[in-house]
N, C-alpha and C positions, 0 to 999 in steps of 0.2 A: 334672759328675757328676749323675746323675738319681736320684730316689727312686722306688721302686716302691711304690705304694699297694696293699696287700693287705687285702681285707676279706672276711669270711665273714658273709653276711647272709641274711635270709629272701628267698626268691624272690618276684618280682613278675610280674604278667602281661606286662610289657614284656620280661621275660627269656625268653619262650617261644621265639623264634627261636634265641637263643644256646643254650638248653637242648637244642633239637632238634639243633643242630649238634654240641654236645658228645656227646650220646648217639650220634649217627651215627658220628662219628669214633672215639670210644672203643670202641664195640662192634665196629666193623670191625677195629680193631687187636687187640682182645682175643679175638674169637670167630671170625674168618675161619679156616676150616679145622677148627673145633671144632663149631659149629652149622651144619647143612646150609645151603648158600647161599640156596635159595629161602625157607626159613624165616626166615633172617636178613633178607632183603630185605623180607619181609612185616612183620617187627618194625619196620624202619626206616619203612615206609609208615605204620604205626599211630601211631608216636611223632612225628607232625608238630607244627609250632608250635601248631596248633589244640588238639591233645591236651594239650600242655604248659600252654597257657593255662588249660584247665579243671582240670588237676592242681594248679596253683598255688593255686587257690581251695578245694581240698578240705581236710579236717581234718588229714591226716598232714603233719608238718613236712617242708619241702623248703628246703634252703639252697643258696646258690651261693657259689663261690669267685670273687671279682671282683678282677681286677688293674688296675682303673681304666678299662678299656675294655669291660667287660661280663663275663659269666660265662664262665669257662674250665674250670669243674668244678662238680659238684653232689653233694649227698647227700640221700637221703630216708630217714626213720627214724621210729620211734615205738615203741609197745608191741609186744612179741614176738607174732607171729601164730601161732607153732607151740607149742601147749601141751605138747608132748612134750619140748621143750628146757628145761633148767634156767635160763632167762633171763627177765628182765622186759622188757628193751628189745631192739630189733633195728635194725640198719642194713640197709635194703632194698637200696640202691644207693649206690655211691660211685665216681664216674668223673671223670676229667680228660681234657682234650684231650691226645693223645699227646705233643705237644711240651712239655707241662708236667709230664709224669710223670718220676719219678726225681730231682726237684729239691727234695723236701721239702714240696711243697704238699699232697700227699695225706695226709701225716702231720699237717699243720696242720689240714686239714679233718676228718680222723678224730678228732683230739683235741678239736676244737671240738664236734663232734657228741656225743662221749662226755660232755663236760662238760654239755651241754644235757640229755642223758638222765639224768645224775646229778642235775641240778637238778630233773628231773621224777620223781625217786625211782625211776628205772628203771636201777639200777646194774649188774646182770649183763646183758651185752649179747651177742647172737648175730649172726653174719654168715654167710650162705650164699655159697659160691663154687663154680663148676664146677671139679671136680678137675683137668681138663685145662688150665685157665687157671693155668698155673704161676706167672705173675707175680703174680696176685692172691693165690694161696695163700702165696707167699713174703712178700708184703706183710703179710698178716694174721698169719702166724707171726712175722714180724719185729716186729710191734706187740704181741706177747705173747699172741696167740690160741691156744687149745688146741682141737684137734679133739675134738668131742664126739658127732658123728653123721655118718653117710654114708647117702645114699639114691640110688637110681637113678631117673631120670625120663626119659620119652621126649619128645624135642624134635624136631619135624619127622620123626618116625618113627625117630629114632636114639636108642638108650639112652645117656644121659650121667649120670655120677656127680656128685653135689653133696655137698660137705662143709660141716658147720657148725662154725664157730669160736666159742668162748666167751671172753669177756673179763670178768674179775671186778673 
């Protein structure tokens, strides 16, 4: 019998390559067929290990889900950037490698981030998701999020709807 060591910790510069790999795989799985292909490829090129190394040292919190062999998921979060939303905190991104999705790890990561936001006195939390990303929308609704806003944004020349979920 083997034990699985699961930790959620602040990202370090050494996590950059793993973060880039998680971003690439998770975004391909989530957005292929939603975000235009060329635009998606440009996003992958921008989020290289070098980009992640510089992001780790910025002020906004970034945590990784580490199962003992490095990051298999991540979340970035902090103060809500959209003043029109009735939220103090915001989870900007929460992604896992596709093979770790649907196993409860996303819930653990989400709850850990919510706890950290509460500790920072940012208790009402917003999360934006593309409306066509049905899996993400179902996840946030399953976690108790309520839709509070919907906007349309052009991504790669294609209009895409985003919905905001509020967690109290």
